[in-house]
C-alpha positions in Angstrom: -13.1 51.7 -69.5 -16.1 49.6 -69.7 -19.5 51.6 -70.2 -22.1 49.3 -71.9 -24.0 46.6 -70.2 -23.2 43.9 -68.9 -19.3 44.8 -68.9 -20.1 47.9 -66.8 -20.2 45.6 -64.0 -16.3 45.4 -63.9 -16.5 49.0 -62.9 -12.8 49.4 -62.1 -9.8 47.8 -63.6 -6.6 49.6 -62.8 -3.3 49.0 -64.5 -0.5 49.8 -62.3 3.1 49.0 -62.3 4.7 49.0 -58.7 8.4 48.0 -58.7 8.4 46.6 -55.3 5.3 44.3 -56.4 7.2 43.1 -59.5 10.0 42.4 -57.4 8.3 40.5 -54.6 6.0 38.5 -57.2 9.1 37.3 -58.8 10.0 35.1 -55.7 6.4 33.9 -55.6 5.8 30.3 -57.0 4.6 30.5 -60.6 1.4 28.6 -59.8 0.5 31.4 -57.2 1.4 34.4 -59.4 -0.7 32.8 -62.2 -3.7 32.1 -59.7 -3.4 35.7 -58.6 -3.9 37.4 -61.9 -6.1 34.6 -63.3 -8.5 34.6 -60.4 -8.6 38.4 -60.2 -10.1 38.5 -63.7 -12.2 35.4 -62.9 -13.8 37.7 -60.1 -14.5 40.4 -62.9 -16.0 38.0 -65.4 -18.2 36.7 -62.5 -19.5 40.3 -62.0 -20.3 40.4 -65.8 -22.0 37.2 -65.7 -24.3 38.4 -62.8 -25.0 41.6 -64.5 -26.1 39.9 -67.8 -28.4 37.4 -66.0 -29.9 40.1 -63.8 -28.4 39.0 -60.4 -28.5 41.4 -57.5 -25.6 43.8 -57.3 -23.7 42.2 -54.6 -23.0 39.1 -56.9 -20.7 37.2 -56.9 -20.1 38.1 -53.1 -16.4 38.0 -53.7 -15.4 39.3 -50.2 -17.6 36.5 -48.5 -16.3 33.8 -50.9 -12.6 34.8 -50.0 -13.6 34.5 -46.3 -14.7 31.0 -46.8 -11.4 30.4 -48.8 -9.1 31.5 -46.0 -11.1 29.5 -43.6 -10.7 26.5 -45.8 -6.9 27.1 -45.9 -6.7 27.3 -42.2 -8.8 24.0 -41.8 -6.8 22.3 -44.3 -3.5 23.4 -42.5 -4.9 21.8 -39.4 -5.8 18.8 -40.9 -2.4 18.4 -42.8 -0.7 19.0 -39.3 -3.0 16.6 -37.4 -0.3 14.1 -36.7 2.2 16.7 -35.6 -0.6 18.4 -33.4 -1.6 14.9 -31.9 2.1 14.4 -30.8 2.1 17.9 -29.2 -1.0 16.9 -27.3 0.7 13.6 -26.1 3.8 15.8 -25.1 1.6 18.3 -23.1 -0.3 15.6 -21.1 2.5 12.9 -20.9 5.9 12.9 -19.5 7.4 10.6 -22.1 8.1 12.0 -25.5 10.3 11.5 -28.6 9.7 14.8 -30.2 12.8 17.2 -30.3 11.9 20.4 -29.0 15.4 22.1 -29.1 14.7 24.3 -32.0 11.2 25.4 -30.9 10.6 29.0 -29.5 9.2 27.7 -26.5 8.6 24.1 -24.9 5.2 22.9 -26.0 3.9 22.8 -22.5 4.8 26.5 -22.1 3.3 27.2 -25.3 0.0 25.7 -24.5 -0.1 27.4 -21.2 0.3 30.8 -22.6 -2.1 30.1 -25.3 -4.8 28.9 -22.9 -4.0 32.1 -20.4 -4.6 34.3 -23.4 -7.7 32.7 -24.6 -9.0 32.6 -21.0 -8.5 36.4 -21.1 -10.1 37.1 -24.5 -13.0 35.0 -23.1 -13.5 36.8 -19.9 -12.8 40.3 -21.6 -15.4 39.7 -24.5 -18.0 38.5 -21.9 -17.5 41.6 -19.8 -17.8 43.7 -22.8 -21.4 42.4 -23.4 -20.9 39.4 -25.8 -22.9 36.2 -25.4 -20.9 33.1 -25.0 -22.2 31.5 -28.2 -21.1 34.6 -30.1 -17.6 34.6 -28.4 -17.1 31.1 -29.4 -18.1 31.3 -33.0 -16.4 34.8 -33.4 -12.8 33.4 -32.3 -13.0 30.0 -34.0 -13.7 32.0 -37.4 -11.0 34.5 -36.5 -8.3 32.0 -35.8 -9.4 29.8 -38.7 -8.9 33.0 -40.9 -5.5 33.9 -39.1 -4.2 30.4 -39.7 -5.2 30.4 -43.2 -3.6 33.8 -44.0 -0.4 32.5 -42.1 -0.2 29.4 -44.0 -0.5 31.4 -47.2 2.4 33.8 -46.3 4.6 31.1 -45.2 4.2 28.9 -48.2 3.9 31.4 -50.9 4.7 34.9 -49.8 1.5 36.9 -51.2 2.1 40.6 -51.0 -1.5 41.3 -49.9 -4.4 39.8 -47.9 -6.3 42.7 -46.7 -9.7 41.3 -46.6 -11.2 44.6 -45.9 -14.7 44.8 -44.1 -15.4 41.0 -44.4 -14.2 39.2 -41.3 -15.8 37.1 -38.7 -17.8 39.9 -37.4 -19.2 40.5 -40.9 -20.1 36.7 -41.6 -21.8 36.7 -38.1 -24.1 39.7 -39.3 -24.7 37.8 -42.7 -25.4 34.4 -40.7 -27.6 35.5 -38.0 -28.8 39.0 -38.8 -28.2 42.0 -36.6 -31.8 41.5 -34.8 -30.8 38.1 -33.3 -27.4 39.2 -32.3 -29.0 42.2 -30.4 -27.7 45.4 -29.4 -25.3 44.2 -26.6 -23.5 42.0 -29.1 -23.5 44.4 -31.8 -21.8 47.0 -29.7 -19.3 44.5 -28.3 -18.3 43.5 -31.9 -18.0 47.3 -32.8 -15.5 47.6 -30.2 -13.5 44.7 -31.8 -13.6 46.4 -35.1 -9.9 47.8 -34.7 -8.4 44.4 -35.6 -11.3 43.3 -37.7 -11.5 46.0 -40.4 -8.8 44.4 -42.4 -6.1 41.7 -41.7 -3.2 43.0 -43.5 -1.4 43.5 -40.2 -2.2 40.2 -38.6 0.5 39.2 -35.9 0.6 35.6 -36.7 2.3 35.6 -40.1 4.5 38.6 -39.2 5.9 36.7 -36.1 6.2 33.4 -38.3 8.3 35.2 -40.6 10.4 36.8 -37.9 11.4 33.4 -36.5 12.1 32.2 -39.9 14.5 35.2 -40.3 16.1 34.3 -36.9 16.4 30.7 -38.0 18.2 31.9 -41.5 20.5 34.2 -39.7 21.6 31.3 -37.3 19.9 33.1 -34.3 18.5 30.6 -31.6 14.9 30.6 -31.8 14.4 30.6 -27.9 16.6 33.9 -27.7 14.6 35.5 -30.4 11.3 34.4 -29.0 12.5 36.0 -25.5 13.4 39.2 -27.4 9.9 39.2 -28.9 8.3 38.9 -25.4 10.7 41.6 -24.0 9.6 44.0 -26.8 5.9 43.3 -26.1 6.3 44.0 -22.5 7.9 47.2 -22.9 6.0 48.5 -25.8 2.6 47.6 -24.5 2.4 50.0 -21.6 4.5 52.7 -23.5 1.8 52.6 -26.5 -1.0 52.7 -24.0 0.5 55.8 -22.5 1.4 57.3 -25.7 -2.2 56.8 -27.1 -3.8 58.3 -24.0 -1.3 61.3 -23.9 -2.0 62.2 -27.5 -5.6 61.9 -27.3 -5.7 64.3 -24.3 -3.5 66.5 -25.9 -4.7 66.7 -29.4 -8.0 65.0 -29.2 -8.9 61.4 -30.4 -9.0 60.8 -34.1 -12.6 61.7 -35.2 -12.0 61.3 -39.0 -13.9 58.7 -41.1 -12.0 55.8 -40.0 -12.5 56.7 -36.4 -16.3 56.8 -36.9 -16.7 54.0 -39.2 -17.5 51.2 -36.9 -20.1 53.5 -35.0 -21.8 54.5 -38.3 -22.2 50.9 -39.1 -23.5 50.3 -35.6 -26.0 53.0 -35.8 -27.5 51.8 -39.0 -27.8 48.2 -37.6 -29.6 49.4 -34.5 -31.9 51.6 -36.4 -32.5 49.4 -39.3 -32.2 45.9 -38.2 -30.9 43.4 -41.1 -32.2 39.9 -41.5 -29.6 36.9 -42.3 -28.2 37.1 -45.7 -28.6 33.7 -47.1 -26.9 34.4 -50.4 -23.7 35.7 -48.6 -23.5 32.9 -46.3 -23.9 30.5 -49.4 -21.1 32.2 -51.1 -18.8 31.7 -48.1 -19.7 27.9 -48.1 -19.0 28.0 -51.8 -15.6 29.5 -51.0 -14.7 27.0 -48.3 -15.6 24.1 -50.8 -13.6 25.6 -53.6 -10.5 25.9 -51.4 -10.9 22.5 -50.1 -11.2 21.3 -53.8 -8.2 23.2 -55.1 -6.1 21.8 -52.3 -7.1 18.6 -53.0 -6.2 18.9 -56.6 -3.0 20.1 -55.9 -2.1 17.3 -53.7 -3.1 14.8 -56.2 -1.9 16.4 -59.5 1.5 18.2 -59.3 0.8 19.9 -62.8 -2.4 21.6 -61.4 -2.0 25.3 -62.1 -4.5 26.7 -59.7 -3.8 27.5 -56.2 -6.5 27.9 -53.2 -4.4 31.0 -51.9 -4.7 32.6 -55.2 -8.6 32.3 -55.1 -9.0 33.6 -51.5 -6.5 36.6 -52.0 -7.5 38.1 -55.2 -11.0 39.4 -54.2 -9.6 42.0 -51.8 -9.3 45.7 -52.4 -5.5 45.8 -52.6 -5.2 43.2 -55.3 -6.7 46.0 -57.5 -3.4 47.8 -57.5 -1.1 44.8 -57.8 -2.5 42.4 -60.1 -1.0 43.7 -63.1 2.3 43.9 -61.5 2.0 40.3 -60.6 1.0 39.5 -64.1 4.2 41.3 -65.4 6.3 39.5 -62.8 4.7 36.1 -63.9 5.5 36.6 -67.6 9.3 37.7 -66.8 9.9 34.6 -64.5 8.3 32.2 -66.9 10.5 33.5 -69.7 13.6 33.4 -67.5 12.9 29.7 -66.4 11.9 28.6 -69.9 14.7 30.3 -71.8 17.5 30.7 -69.2 16.6 28.0 -66.7 17.7 27.9 -63.1 20.9 29.6 -63.6 19.5 32.6 -65.3 16.8 32.9 -62.8 19.5 33.1 -60.0 21.4 35.7 -61.9 18.2 37.7 -62.1 17.4 37.5 -58.2 19.7 40.7 -57.4 17.9 42.8 -60.1 14.4 42.1 -58.6 15.7 42.6 -54.9 17.0 45.8 -56.1 13.5 46.6 -57.3 12.1 46.1 -53.8 14.8 47.7 -52.0 15.0 50.7 -54.2 11.3 51.8 -54.0 11.3 51.5 -50.3 14.6 53.6 -50.0 13.3 56.2 -52.5 9.7 56.4 -50.6 11.3 56.7 -47.2 13.5 59.4 -48.3 10.8 61.5 -49.8 8.3 60.8 -47.1 10.8 61.7 -44.4 11.8 64.9 -46.3 8.1 65.8 -46.6 7.6 65.5 -42.8 10.6 67.4 -42.0 9.9 70.4 -44.3 6.2 70.2 -43.8 5.7 70.3 -47.6 4.1 67.9 -50.2 6.8 65.8 -52.0 6.3 63.0 -54.5 4.9 60.9 -51.6 1.6 61.6 -50.4 1.8 62.5 -46.6 -1.0 64.2 -44.6 0.6 67.2 -43.1 
């Protein structure tokens, strides 16, 4: 579409209409759906500006800015919850408490105990893998800040995407310290953790929180539901390990580009060490500050239209496909609320739920048929 300088910096601006994305975005708050398409175009304009003034091709480091913004969302969530967290600490280390824990999935002491055991296991596992203590601490602090930020966004706003491809805490450590300082052992160990750091669209924390919310809405006791989750994990974990090993020995391990990706990257770092990337680290810091600023502005001014979550989520790869669908839904919802009010909005809800359900039913049908017949259908399936 854009072939002349500096507009060619936009490179890719797809216009796609996905019914399920239109349907989901209809239930997003207007400020978030507005922020999604606004900041998506804002990133594109930053690229044009960088090309026009001669900045390097990585400018404006959108993924690094998004990482900083997610961390900012996570830290602000912790700060906002500081009183409740302090009460939990007092409950754990004191026998007297005034907090009602009857609706919680687990007692706070049990939760802290399980979290402590899990963190100790992670620490020992990574240390035995070859990671230095300081690398372990920085890596998991960044990882959990990112996870909390994504979870907060999903819980409050329901964004359909948050993949953050190739720019997690491992990537930021390479940018901050350089591969030479990290050394071969840390680089190799971090490459083995790539399976849950390639992207973050399958984070467990937001999915489990949504599951608990669904159970609450369905009048299911949270403790029974949490027990069912633990039972499912205890059953699926050994079965998954066995199934993976069985399939690997029978058919061979996956050697396609995804299977080799982390080790191609490791090979490049070992043979061509990189220095710390100060501009990328600066961009991450800017993203952190912008997230704090937007959060503060929204807390002070009810009318403020920009949301930090929209700033964080819109530089990701998947948003390229969905930004236009979100814009369409934003326009439709705005018209519904302004012209028909809350009553008309509620009357429109079944239609948009139907968009979501209909697309997934049709996709599932054609995908299942493709696997049964071993033929290509309207849905792309690798046969």
